[in-house]
N, C-alpha and C positions, 0 to 999 in steps of 0.2 A: 572453372567455377562461374556461376551466374553472377552478373553484376546488376546494378540498378540503372544502368545507362539507358536512356530512351533514344531509340533510333529516330533520325530526322523524318519528319512527316508523320510521326505517330505521337505527337505531344499529348493528344487527348487521353492516352493510356498511361500517362506518367503517374497520376495519383494512385490508381489501383495497383500499379507495379510497386510504388513506394510503400503502400500499405501492406502488400504481400511480403516485402523484404522485412519491414518492421516486425510483422507478426512472426515470420520464420525465425528471426534472430531472437526475439524475446522468448518464444517457445523453446528454442534451443538452450537458452540460458537456464530456464526452469528445469528442463529435462536433464541437463548435465549435472546441475546441483542436486536434483533428486536422486540421480543414479550414483554419483560419485563424490558429491560434496563440493565445497567451495574450492578445494585444492585443484580440482580438475578444470576450473573455469579460467581459461585463457582466451585471448582474442582469436588465436589460431583454432582452438577447439570449437569455439562458437561458430566461427566462419565455416569450418568444415561441416559441422552438424547442420547448420542452416542452409548451406549451399549458396553462400554469397561471398563476395570478395571482402577482404579486410578494408580496402578504401571505402566501400559502400557503408561498412559499419562505422568507421572512424568519422565519416561525415555526419553521422547522426549522434554517435556517442564517442566523444574524443578520448575518454578514459574508461577503464573497467568500472570505476566508481559510478560513472554515469549509466553504464549498462546495467549494473546490479540494481540501482535505484529504479530505472525504467522497467526492468523485469518485475520487481516487486510491485510496483505501482500498476502494472498490467494485470496482476492477479488480485490485488487488494482494491485498487481503484477508488474513485470518488463515489459518494453516495448522495442521494437526493430524497430525503424522507419528507413525505407530505405533512401538512399541518393536521394533526389528529386531535387537536384541542386538549392535549394532555401530554406534558413533557415526559412523563414516565413511559407512556406508550411509544413515543417517538424515540426515547433513549433505548428502549427495548428493541425497537426496529434497527437502530444503529448497531447495537451489540450483537443481535442475531445475524445480521448481514456479515459482520466481521467474523463471527464464529464460523459461519458456513465457508467463508473465504479461506480461513485458516485451516480448514479440514482438507484442502486440496493437497494432493501428493507433492512433497518436496517443499512446501511453503515454510515449514519449520526451519529447514536448512537455509532457505533463501533469506528469510528474515534474520536469522542468526548471522548470515553473511553481510547483510546490510548494517547490522549493529557492529560487527567486526570491522567492516570497511571504514566506519566512521571514526575508528580509533587508530587507523593506519597512518604512518608518516606521510605527509604530503596531501592528506585529504582536504577537500574544500568544505569547510564548515557550513557555508551558506547553502550548499546543495542539500545537505541533510536537514538543515533547519527548514528549508522550503518544502522538502518532501514531507517532513513531519507535520507542517502546517496544512498541507493539502490533505493528508490522510485523516487528520483530526478536525478538519474544518466543519464537517456536518455535525459533530458532537457540539462544537461551540455554537453553531447556528441553532441547534435544538434548544440549548440553554438560553441563548439570547432571545429566541422566540418566546420561550417560557417567561422571561422577564417582561417582555412587551405585553404578553397575555395576562400576566399577573399570578402565575402559579410557581414561578421561581423568584427567590428573593433578589431584590435589586442589588444588594451588597454581597451576593455570593461570589466566591473566588472562582471565576470561570476557568482560569488557567489551570488551577489545581484540580478542579473537577474533570476537565478535559484530559489532563495527564492521567488521572486515576482510571478513567474509562479505557483509555488506549492501553495503558500498561498492564491492566489486569489480565486481559486475554493474551497479550504478548508474553508476559512472564510465565503464565501457565503453559504456553506452548513451547517456548524456547528454553526456559530455565528448568521448569519442573518436568518438561518432556511428557506432558499430558495434554490430551485434546480438550480445548474449552468446550463446555457443554451448557445445556439449558439451565442447570442449577447455578452455575457461575453467573450466567446472564441475569437471572432473577436476583441473585445476591447483590450484584452490582447496581441494578436498578433500585433495589431497596436502600443500599448504603448511600448512593448518590442522592436519591430522593430525600432521605432523612437529612442529608447535609445541606441541601440547597432549596428545598421546597418551602413555600410560604406556609406558615403554620395554619392549620385549619381553624 
């Protein structure tokens, strides 16, 4: 199996090699979950599919929990929505980006695995809290920018609104087993807008 060790005299190639290993492993996680479900996700199976050594994996992701979170984040990822001078338009951009990400093959199983892993014995709560904060950070940023701009109420419960935005698509995908669509996006923009917008 390939490892990620860099040969002496070739230090300049270390970073591209590291990026290839990371990409191969995270792709392998998503593929295994999409094809066979979370039950098939073992460190051995991922190493074999990715063509890397287990030591190379453990240096990056000490536990399967770390690996699952990293794989989910590689597909969902951070967002950077520009200032559109309208928090509803920005919120729509966030929801649309998430909707498109959730349509990728295997994402429903992967996200269900993240939720399941958070309930397993021995899980590290802080890791999931940090992951959730990263995934929802742009929604909170949009709302905070709306407050600064004056189209979101200063007393709006941003934590509740952020949770509502994130959970709507996730519940539709994982629990209801239905693809989030544009209709759901528009409904959430309207509902959240009614809840937090400065009255006209």
